[in-house]
C-alpha positions in Angstrom: 16.1 -3.6 2.7 13.6 -4.3 -0.2 14.7 -8.0 -0.5 14.4 -8.4 3.3 10.9 -6.9 3.4 9.7 -9.1 0.6 11.2 -12.2 2.2 9.5 -11.4 5.5 6.2 -10.9 3.8 6.3 -14.2 2.0 7.3 -16.0 5.2 4.5 -14.3 7.1 1.9 -15.2 4.5 2.9 -18.7 3.8 3.3 -19.4 7.6 -0.3 -18.3 8.1 -1.5 -20.6 5.2 -0.3 -23.7 7.1 -2.9 -23.0 9.8 -5.9 -23.3 7.3 -6.9 -26.7 8.7 -7.5 -25.2 12.1 -9.9 -22.4 11.0 -13.6 -22.8 11.8 -16.0 -23.1 8.9 -18.1 -20.0 8.0 -21.9 -20.3 8.3 -22.4 -17.7 5.5 -24.4 -19.1 2.5 -22.2 -17.1 0.1 -18.9 -18.8 1.0 -17.9 -22.2 -0.4 -14.6 -22.6 1.4 -13.6 -22.6 5.1 -12.5 -19.0 5.4 -14.9 -16.1 4.9 -13.5 -12.8 3.6 -16.8 -10.9 3.9 -17.2 -7.8 5.9 -15.3 -4.7 7.3 -11.7 -4.7 8.5 -9.0 -2.3 9.8 -5.3 -2.8 10.1 -1.8 -1.3 10.0 1.2 -1.7 7.8 4.9 -0.9 7.5 7.1 -0.9 4.4 9.6 0.7 2.1 9.2 3.3 -0.7 11.5 4.3 -3.5 11.2 6.2 -6.8 12.0 9.2 -8.9 11.2 12.9 -9.1 10.2 14.1 -12.6 12.3 16.8 -14.1 14.8 16.5 -11.2 17.7 14.2 -10.3 16.4 13.2 -6.9 15.3 9.7 -6.2 13.4 9.7 -2.9 13.4 6.6 -0.8 12.7 5.6 2.8 10.5 3.7 5.3 6.8 4.2 5.5 4.0 3.2 7.9 0.3 3.7 8.2 -3.2 2.4 8.7 -5.8 1.0 6.4 -9.5 0.0 6.4 -11.9 -1.5 4.0 -14.8 -3.8 3.2 -15.0 -7.1 1.3 -17.8 -8.8 -0.6 -17.7 -12.2 -2.0 -19.3 -14.2 -4.8 -18.2 -17.9 -4.9 -14.4 -17.7 -5.0 -14.3 -14.1 -6.2 -13.6 -11.4 -3.5 -14.0 -7.7 -4.3 -14.1 -4.6 -2.2 -12.7 -1.1 -1.4 -9.8 0.0 0.8 -8.5 3.4 2.0 -5.2 4.0 3.7 -3.1 6.9 5.0 0.7 6.7 5.2 3.5 8.7 6.8 6.9 8.3 5.0 10.5 9.2 5.5 11.2 9.1 1.7 13.6 11.8 0.6 16.7 12.4 -1.4 19.2 15.2 -2.1 20.7 16.0 -5.6 22.4 19.3 -5.2 21.1 21.9 -4.8 17.7 20.2 -4.4 16.0 18.0 -1.8 12.7 16.3 -2.5 10.5 14.4 0.0 7.2 12.7 0.2 6.0 13.3 3.8 2.6 11.5 3.5 0.2 10.1 1.0 -3.2 8.4 1.0 -5.0 6.1 -1.4 -8.6 5.0 -2.1 -8.6 1.8 -4.1 -10.8 -1.0 -5.4 -9.6 -4.6 -4.7 -10.6 -7.7 -6.6 -9.1 -11.2 -6.4 -9.6 -14.9 -6.0 -9.8 -16.7 -2.6 -8.4 -20.2 -2.1 -9.7 -21.1 1.3 -7.8 -18.7 3.7 -5.5 -17.3 1.0 -6.5 -14.3 -1.1 -4.6 -13.2 -4.3 -5.7 -9.8 -5.4 -5.1 -6.8 -7.7 -5.8 -3.2 -6.7 -6.3 0.1 -8.5 -7.4 3.6 -7.5 -6.9 7.2 -6.6 -3.8 8.7 -4.7 -3.3 11.9 -2.9 0.1 13.0 -1.5 2.4 15.7 -0.3 5.6 16.6 -2.1 8.1 19.0 -0.5 11.0 20.7 -2.3 13.9 22.3 -0.5 17.2 24.0 -1.4 20.5 23.8 0.4 20.0 27.5 1.3 17.0 26.5 3.5 14.1 27.6 1.2 11.2 25.1 0.9 8.0 24.7 -1.0 5.2 22.1 -0.5 2.4 21.0 -2.8 -0.4 18.4 -2.5 -0.5 16.2 -5.6 -3.3 14.0 -7.0 -2.6 10.9 -9.0 -3.3 7.1 -9.3 -2.0 3.9 -7.8 -2.1 0.2 -8.8 -0.6 -3.0 -7.5 -1.1 -6.6 -6.3 -0.8 -8.6 -3.2 -1.5 -11.7 -1.2 -3.4 -11.9 2.1 -3.6 -14.9 4.4 -6.2 -15.6 7.1 -4.3 -16.6 10.2 -7.3 -16.9 12.6 -11.1 -16.2 12.2 -10.5 -12.4 12.8 -6.8 -11.8 11.9 -5.0 -11.8 8.5 -1.6 -10.9 7.3 -0.7 -9.5 3.9 2.2 -8.6 1.6 1.6 -6.0 -1.1 3.3 -4.1 -3.9 2.0 -0.7 -5.1 3.1 1.7 -7.8 2.0 5.4 -7.2 2.2 8.2 -9.7 1.6 11.7 -8.2 1.0 14.1 -11.2 3.3 17.0 -11.9 2.7 20.5 -10.4 4.6 23.7 -10.9 7.2 24.7 -8.3 8.5 28.3 -8.1 11.5 27.0 -6.3 12.7 24.8 -9.2 11.1 26.8 -12.0 9.6 23.6 -13.6 6.9 21.1 -13.0 7.7 18.2 -10.6 5.9 15.1 -9.6 6.7 11.7 -8.0 6.7 8.1 -9.4 7.0 5.7 -6.5 7.2 2.0 -5.8 6.5 0.4 -2.5 6.5 -2.9 -0.6 4.3 -3.2 2.4 3.6 -5.8 5.1 0.4 -5.5 7.1 -2.1 -7.1 9.4 -5.9 -6.7 9.4 -8.6 -7.3 12.0 -11.8 -8.5 10.4 -15.1 -7.8 12.2 
């Protein structure tokens, strides 16, 4: 699944890059190439998440999907901005007698990168907030909202004047909190691959 998602992301991004010659030139005085990354955008994404639970044998994994929005600025070939997203996930795992899950998470991140015409390579770093749910085979459950941090990198390709596609890797660390159900502190360390599209205004 992870290899398939990565392959689809690369195919999607490189396929869009081939259309660079057909893109109209920007009239903005701050852009030196054909494609302008400046301004607000919104989009959606799907992907896969996998990782570990601290102080527990579970290794939650599963599909995810969500929406994102942000704003880009540009200086010469350097693009920087901010992005927020919210995700719903099916990531969970059972290691008797425990089950741990990550029902949702959200991030607020800075992005910075280099634009090569309609191709943007970027890094990202910021704040993460997410839910962790612990359950027992007897049916008892306990949920906590965790704070943490996230970092990653990606590539985004402008396909048309308004539409772009991206492939992205993120690492997220949701800090430990105490759980009465387990009697110890538990947190999540998760990896994810995401494919997405953005509409630029």
